[in-house]
C-alpha positions in Angstrom: 2.7 6.7 15.9 -0.3 4.4 15.0 -1.1 6.9 12.3 2.3 6.5 10.7 2.0 2.8 10.7 -1.3 3.0 8.9 0.2 5.3 6.3 3.2 2.9 5.8 0.8 0.0 5.4 -1.3 1.8 2.9 1.8 2.8 0.9 3.1 -0.7 0.8 -0.2 -2.2 -0.2 -0.5 0.3 -3.0 3.0 -0.6 -4.2 2.3 -4.3 -4.1 -0.9 -3.9 -6.0 0.8 -1.8 -8.7 3.5 -4.5 -9.0 1.0 -7.3 -9.4 -0.9 -5.2 -12.0 2.2 -4.5 -14.0 3.1 -8.2 -14.0 -0.4 -9.2 -15.2 -0.2 -6.6 -18.0 3.1 -8.1 -19.0 1.3 -11.4 -19.5 2.5 -13.5 -16.6 1.6 -14.2 -13.1 3.8 -12.9 -10.2 6.6 -15.3 -9.6 6.1 -17.2 -12.9 9.2 -17.6 -15.0 8.7 -17.3 -18.7 11.0 -18.9 -21.3 12.7 -16.5 -23.7 14.0 -19.2 -26.0 12.0 -18.2 -29.1 10.6 -14.8 -28.1 13.3 -12.1 -27.5 10.8 -9.3 -26.9 10.4 -10.3 -23.3 13.0 -9.7 -20.7 12.0 -12.6 -18.3 14.9 -14.9 -17.7 14.8 -18.7 -18.0 15.6 -20.5 -14.7 19.3 -21.1 -14.6 21.2 -22.8 -11.7 24.3 -20.9 -12.8 22.5 -17.5 -12.4 21.1 -18.7 -9.0 24.5 -19.7 -7.7 26.0 -16.3 -8.9 23.3 -14.4 -7.1 23.9 -16.6 -3.9 27.7 -15.9 -4.2 27.1 -12.2 -4.4 24.7 -12.3 -1.3 27.4 -14.3 0.6 30.1 -11.8 -0.4 28.0 -8.8 0.8 27.1 -10.6 4.0 30.8 -11.3 4.7 31.7 -7.7 3.9 29.1 -6.5 6.3 30.6 -8.7 9.0 34.0 -7.6 8.0 35.1 -11.2 7.5 36.1 -10.6 3.9 39.8 -10.1 3.9 
């Protein structure tokens, strides 16, 4: 069982490193939001409170569905 945990940790570590490398190649740091006001070639969104509230509403809806409260 300890062997499986080591394999899982190695796989997760490799995936995280690949993600960070792809972000760096895209020209930004992980977690950094880049403005697309003048440059439409990038697909990084500008921070938007409307988008944030929409994502929060979707998460709330899914949570309610899981608890079968949605009616």
